[in-house]
C-alpha positions in Angstrom: 65.8 -194.2 16.6 67.7 -197.1 15.1 70.9 -196.1 13.3 70.7 -195.8 9.5 73.7 -196.2 7.2 73.0 -194.9 3.7 75.5 -196.5 1.3 78.3 -194.2 0.2 77.6 -195.3 -3.3 74.6 -196.8 -5.0 74.4 -200.6 -4.6 74.7 -202.6 -7.9 72.1 -205.1 -8.9 72.4 -208.1 -11.2 69.1 -208.4 -13.1 66.6 -211.2 -12.8 66.2 -212.3 -9.2 66.2 -216.0 -8.3 63.1 -217.8 -7.3 63.2 -217.7 -3.4 60.8 -220.0 -1.7 57.4 -218.6 -1.1 56.6 -217.9 2.6 53.0 -218.7 2.3 50.8 -221.8 2.1 50.6 -225.0 4.1 53.9 -226.9 4.7 54.1 -230.5 3.4 52.4 -233.1 5.6 55.5 -234.5 7.3 56.7 -231.1 8.3 55.0 -230.8 11.7 56.4 -234.1 13.0 59.9 -233.1 12.0 59.4 -229.6 13.5 58.3 -231.1 16.8 61.6 -233.1 16.9 63.5 -229.9 16.3 61.7 -227.9 19.0 62.1 -230.8 21.5 65.8 -230.7 20.8 66.1 -227.0 21.5 63.6 -226.5 24.3 63.9 -229.8 26.2 67.5 -230.8 25.6 69.1 -227.4 24.8 70.7 -228.6 21.6 71.4 -226.1 18.7 68.8 -226.1 16.0 71.3 -226.8 13.2 72.6 -229.8 15.1 69.1 -231.1 15.6 68.4 -230.7 11.9 71.4 -232.8 11.1 70.1 -235.5 13.4 66.6 -235.8 12.0 65.8 -239.4 10.9 67.2 -240.1 7.4 63.7 -241.1 6.2 62.4 -237.5 6.4 62.3 -236.0 2.9 64.5 -233.0 2.1 61.5 -230.8 1.5 60.1 -231.7 4.9 63.4 -231.0 6.5 63.6 -227.5 5.0 60.0 -226.7 5.8 60.4 -228.0 9.4 63.4 -225.9 9.9 61.5 -222.8 8.7 58.5 -223.7 11.0 60.7 -224.4 14.0 62.6 -221.1 13.4 59.4 -219.2 13.4 58.4 -220.7 16.8 61.8 -219.9 18.2 61.8 -216.4 16.9 58.4 -215.6 18.3 58.0 -218.0 21.3 57.3 -215.3 23.9 54.6 -213.6 21.8 53.0 -217.0 20.8 52.8 -217.9 24.5 51.1 -214.6 25.3 48.4 -215.4 22.7 48.0 -219.0 23.9 48.0 -218.4 27.6 44.3 -217.1 28.0 43.1 -220.4 26.6 45.1 -222.7 28.9 43.9 -223.5 32.4 47.2 -225.4 33.3 50.6 -225.9 31.8 50.4 -228.7 29.1 53.1 -231.3 28.6 56.2 -230.0 26.6 55.2 -231.8 23.4 51.7 -230.2 23.6 53.1 -226.8 24.3 55.5 -227.1 21.3 52.6 -228.2 19.1 50.4 -225.2 20.2 53.3 -222.8 19.6 53.8 -224.4 16.2 50.1 -224.1 15.2 50.0 -220.5 16.4 53.1 -219.7 14.4 51.5 -221.1 11.3 48.4 -219.0 11.9 49.9 -215.7 13.0 53.4 -215.6 11.5 53.5 -217.8 8.4 50.0 -217.3 7.0 49.1 -221.0 6.7 45.3 -221.4 6.0 43.5 -222.0 9.3 42.0 -225.4 8.4 45.4 -226.8 7.4 47.2 -225.4 10.4 44.7 -226.7 12.9 44.0 -230.1 11.4 47.6 -230.9 10.8 48.8 -229.8 14.2 46.0 -231.9 15.9 47.2 -234.9 14.0 50.7 -234.9 15.5 49.8 -234.5 19.2 49.1 -237.4 21.6 45.4 -238.4 21.3 44.3 -237.4 24.8 45.3 -233.8 24.0 43.8 -233.6 20.5 40.6 -231.9 21.7 42.6 -229.3 23.7 44.8 -228.4 20.8 41.9 -228.3 18.4 39.9 -225.9 20.6 42.8 -223.6 21.5 44.0 -223.3 17.9 40.5 -222.6 16.6 40.3 -219.7 19.2 43.7 -218.5 18.0 42.5 -218.7 14.3 39.5 -216.4 15.1 40.8 -214.1 17.8 44.6 -214.4 17.9 45.6 -212.0 15.1 44.1 -209.0 16.9 45.8 -210.0 20.2 49.1 -210.7 18.5 49.2 -207.3 16.8 48.7 -205.5 20.1 51.6 -207.2 21.9 55.0 -205.7 22.7 56.5 -208.5 20.6 60.1 -207.1 20.7 60.2 -207.4 24.5 58.2 -210.6 24.8 60.5 -212.4 22.3 63.7 -211.3 24.0 64.9 -213.0 27.2 64.9 -210.6 30.2 68.7 -210.9 30.8 69.4 -210.0 27.2 67.0 -207.1 27.2 68.6 -205.7 30.4 72.1 -206.2 29.0 71.3 -204.5 25.7 69.4 -201.7 27.4 72.5 -200.9 29.5 74.8 -201.1 26.5 72.7 -199.4 23.8 70.0 -197.5 25.6 66.2 -197.9 25.4 66.1 -197.1 21.7 68.9 -199.4 20.9 67.6 -202.4 22.7 64.2 -202.0 21.0 65.8 -201.6 17.6 67.9 -204.7 18.0 64.9 -206.8 19.2 62.8 -205.5 16.3 65.5 -206.6 13.9 65.4 -210.1 15.4 61.7 -210.4 14.4 62.8 -211.2 10.8 65.1 -213.7 9.3 68.3 -212.5 7.6 69.1 -212.4 3.9 71.7 -214.6 2.2 75.1 -212.9 1.9 78.0 -214.1 -0.3 81.7 -213.4 -0.6 82.9 -213.9 -4.2 86.1 -215.6 -5.2 88.4 -213.4 -7.2 87.1 -213.0 -10.8 83.8 -214.8 -10.1 80.5 -213.5 -11.5 77.8 -212.8 -8.9 74.6 -214.8 -9.0 71.6 -213.4 -10.8 69.5 -211.1 -8.6 72.3 -210.3 -6.2 73.0 -206.7 -5.1 76.4 -205.5 -4.2 76.6 -204.0 -0.7 78.8 -201.0 0.0 81.4 -203.2 1.8 81.8 -205.5 -1.2 79.6 -208.5 -0.2 76.7 -209.7 -2.4 73.2 -210.1 -1.0 70.3 -212.3 -2.1 66.8 -212.3 -0.5 65.9 -214.2 2.6 64.7 -217.7 1.7 67.2 -218.1 -1.2 68.5 -221.7 -1.3 72.3 -221.5 -1.7 72.3 -225.0 -3.1 70.3 -223.8 -6.1 72.8 -221.1 -7.1 75.1 -221.9 -10.0 78.8 -221.7 -9.1 78.6 -223.2 -5.6 80.2 -226.5 -6.4 82.9 -224.7 -8.5 83.9 -222.5 -5.6 82.7 -219.2 -7.1 81.6 -217.9 -3.7 81.0 -218.8 -0.1 78.2 -217.9 2.3 79.3 -215.1 4.7 77.3 -212.3 6.3 78.6 -208.8 5.3 79.6 -208.2 8.9 81.5 -211.5 9.1 83.5 -210.5 6.1 84.8 -207.3 7.7 87.4 -208.6 10.2 89.6 -210.3 7.6 89.4 -207.2 5.4 90.5 -205.1 8.3 93.6 -207.3 8.8 94.7 -206.1 5.3 96.8 -209.1 4.4 99.5 -208.6 1.8 100.7 -211.3 -0.6 103.3 -213.6 1.0 102.6 -212.6 4.6 102.4 -215.4 7.1 98.9 -215.4 8.7 97.4 -217.4 11.5 93.6 -217.8 11.6 92.6 -219.0 15.0 89.3 -220.8 15.7 89.0 -220.9 11.9 86.0 -223.1 11.0 83.9 -223.0 8.9 86.4 -221.1 6.9 84.9 -218.0 5.4 87.5 -215.7 6.9 90.3 -218.3 6.1 89.3 -218.1 2.5 89.4 -214.3 2.5 92.9 -214.4 3.9 94.1 -217.0 1.4 92.6 -215.2 -1.6 94.4 -212.0 -0.5 97.7 -213.9 -0.9 98.4 -214.8 2.7 100.3 -217.9 3.6 97.7 -219.1 6.0 97.7 -221.6 8.9 94.1 -222.2 10.1 93.7 -223.6 13.6 90.6 -225.4 14.7 90.3 -227.7 17.7 87.0 -229.5 17.0 87.6 -232.5 14.7 84.2 -232.2 13.0 84.5 -228.5 12.4 88.1 -229.0 11.2 86.8 -231.6 8.7 84.2 -229.1 7.5 86.9 -226.4 7.2 89.0 -228.7 5.0 86.0 -229.6 2.8 85.2 -225.9 2.3 88.7 -225.0 1.4 88.9 -227.9 -1.0 85.7 -226.7 -2.8 87.3 -223.3 -3.1 90.5 -224.8 -4.3 92.6 -222.9 -1.7 95.9 -224.1 -0.3 95.9 -223.6 3.5 97.6 -225.5 6.3 95.0 -226.7 8.7 96.1 -227.5 12.3 93.8 -229.5 14.5 94.7 -227.9 17.9 93.4 -225.8 20.7 94.4 -222.2 19.8 94.6 -221.3 23.5 97.8 -223.4 23.7 98.9 -223.7 20.1 102.5 -222.6 19.5 104.1 -223.7 16.2 107.9 -224.3 15.8 108.1 -221.0 13.9 106.0 -218.2 15.4 106.5 -214.6 14.5 103.4 -214.3 12.2 102.9 -211.1 10.3 99.1 -211.1 11.1 96.7 -213.1 13.3 93.0 -213.2 13.1 91.2 -214.4 16.3 87.5 -215.1 15.7 86.9 -216.1 19.3 84.1 -218.4 20.4 81.4 -216.3 21.9 77.7 -216.2 22.9 76.8 -215.5 19.3 74.1 -213.0 20.3 74.9 -211.0 17.2 73.6 -213.6 14.8 70.2 -214.3 16.4 68.5 -213.4 13.1 70.2 -216.4 11.5 70.1 -218.6 14.6 66.8 -217.9 16.6 67.6 -220.8 18.9 70.4 -218.8 20.6 68.1 -216.8 23.0 66.7 -220.2 24.2 70.2 -221.8 24.7 72.4 -219.1 26.2 72.5 -218.0 29.8 74.4 -215.2 31.6 76.8 -217.7 33.1 77.7 -218.9 29.6 78.9 -215.3 28.8 81.1 -215.3 31.9 82.8 -218.6 30.9 83.2 -217.5 27.3 84.9 -214.2 28.3 87.5 -216.1 30.3 88.2 -218.4 27.3 88.4 -215.3 25.0 91.0 -213.8 27.4 93.1 -216.9 27.2 92.9 -217.0 23.4 93.9 -213.3 23.1 96.9 -213.8 25.4 98.1 -216.7 23.2 97.4 -214.9 20.0 99.6 -212.0 21.1 102.5 -214.4 21.5 102.2 -215.5 17.9 102.9 -212.1 16.5 106.3 -210.7 15.4 107.1 -207.3 16.6 105.0 -204.8 14.7 102.6 -207.6 13.6 98.9 -207.1 13.3 96.1 -208.7 15.2 92.3 -208.5 14.7 90.1 -209.7 17.5 86.5 -210.3 16.6 83.3 -211.9 18.1 79.8 -212.2 16.7 78.3 -211.0 20.0 76.4 -207.9 21.1 77.6 -208.3 24.7 80.2 -205.6 25.6 82.0 -208.1 27.9 82.9 -210.1 24.8 84.0 -207.0 22.9 85.0 -203.6 24.3 86.0 -205.1 27.7 88.9 -206.9 26.0 90.6 -203.6 25.0 92.2 -203.2 28.5 93.4 -206.8 28.4 95.0 -206.3 25.0 96.9 -203.2 26.3 98.3 -205.4 29.2 99.6 -207.9 26.6 101.6 -205.3 24.8 99.1 -204.8 22.0 98.8 -201.2 20.8 95.5 -200.1 19.3 95.5 -199.7 15.5 92.3 -197.7 14.9 90.1 -198.5 12.0 89.6 -195.6 9.7 86.2 -194.5 8.4 87.3 -195.1 4.8 87.6 -198.8 5.7 83.9 -199.1 6.4 82.1 -197.7 3.4 78.4 -197.4 4.1 78.9 -198.4 7.8 80.5 -195.4 9.4 78.1 -195.4 12.3 79.6 -198.9 13.2 82.9 -197.1 13.9 82.9 -196.6 17.7 85.2 -196.2 20.8 88.8 -195.9 19.9 88.4 -196.9 16.3 86.8 -200.3 16.9 84.0 -201.9 14.9 80.5 -202.5 16.4 77.8 -203.6 14.0 74.3 -204.3 15.1 71.4 -206.1 13.4 69.3 -202.9 13.2 72.0 -201.2 11.0 71.3 -201.1 7.3 67.5 -201.4 7.6 67.1 -200.3 4.0 69.3 -203.1 2.8 68.0 -205.9 5.0 70.2 -205.5 8.1 73.5 -206.9 9.1 74.8 -209.3 11.8 76.1 -208.0 15.1 79.9 -208.1 15.3 82.7 -206.5 17.4 86.2 -206.1 16.0 89.4 -204.4 17.2 92.7 -204.1 15.5 96.1 -204.0 17.3 99.8 -204.1 16.6 102.4 -205.8 18.7 104.7 -203.2 20.3 
């Protein structure tokens, strides 16, 4: 059974929910062409979906971009199941663009509820002419027979790459892997962290841990207060590591691998004197933009945190949000299962170990360090505990009172392990690992 985490106290709701976009009806006409570009970027060139979205031609209208993103995400989230429905109607493997179009049309019919005539006709219109008849015939079959087949599939397993299924089965057991995969079938809600004294948006509910949640599909750009810095987007799980660091006013804090800056903002609003380190120039620029919108004073260093050593070390606290496989945020980024490979995890673990060793050197004696990754892979979480001990880092166990409504996320040795199947009654939560240490 998936773990459940009833809130310690009733969630608070601000009345009058915002108008989230409807999830039904046919997408605008230009959507399918844009969605094909996004799917080609992910499946053929192994580029992240968000990067592909930024690189769409400027002539594509904003509404088409948004609808294309939603359509491409549905295909990525359910690709294995969609292929299982399509396969009986294909005598041979079609070209990649045709496969993508068939998946797209099937997703509209079976997942998004687009009317059959609109889904079939519009998909046929965007494929190369020699394949128009094939796409028309297959999607008409899916429109009449596909729903029954789709409902009978083991979608959780089909939509999860075998290597991830095996890894999660070993780490969390047969019930755990299936609960995680089931949570990935749905998109995530929108979570916000409020600036001190800010009023939550209408319709938001306060989660037990202090984040505020709006329904999936809410457009953050439509929320009043965004430009004024009243809040920033941050999943409830992503907000926990900075809180666990428990920064006090005036403490010197290093935030390593800091972009896009949600955790940096938390540390600064807690009163820390923060230095944020980010090696990627584009991400560093985004970090500065976000901090400027929030009107926060933070020193941003454009450097590789694995080698960064300022003239004055001896920080009171260090937050290391290490680059990882990101398998804990698949609900928000359904392209991840199609981009990551087991060898990527091996390389990332090595990089995380280097970062952890450098982070330990930045601390003053008795200083605090929180290591966190948005990964469900134990190699990128629990396996680092032995490495930390070898670096002179002493475990500082997280107390149950620090995780209101999430006590089942408190695991081995007082570390944090959230999973997307937790909080099902509240809409789930991203998968994160976090451990806290003190320098001996």
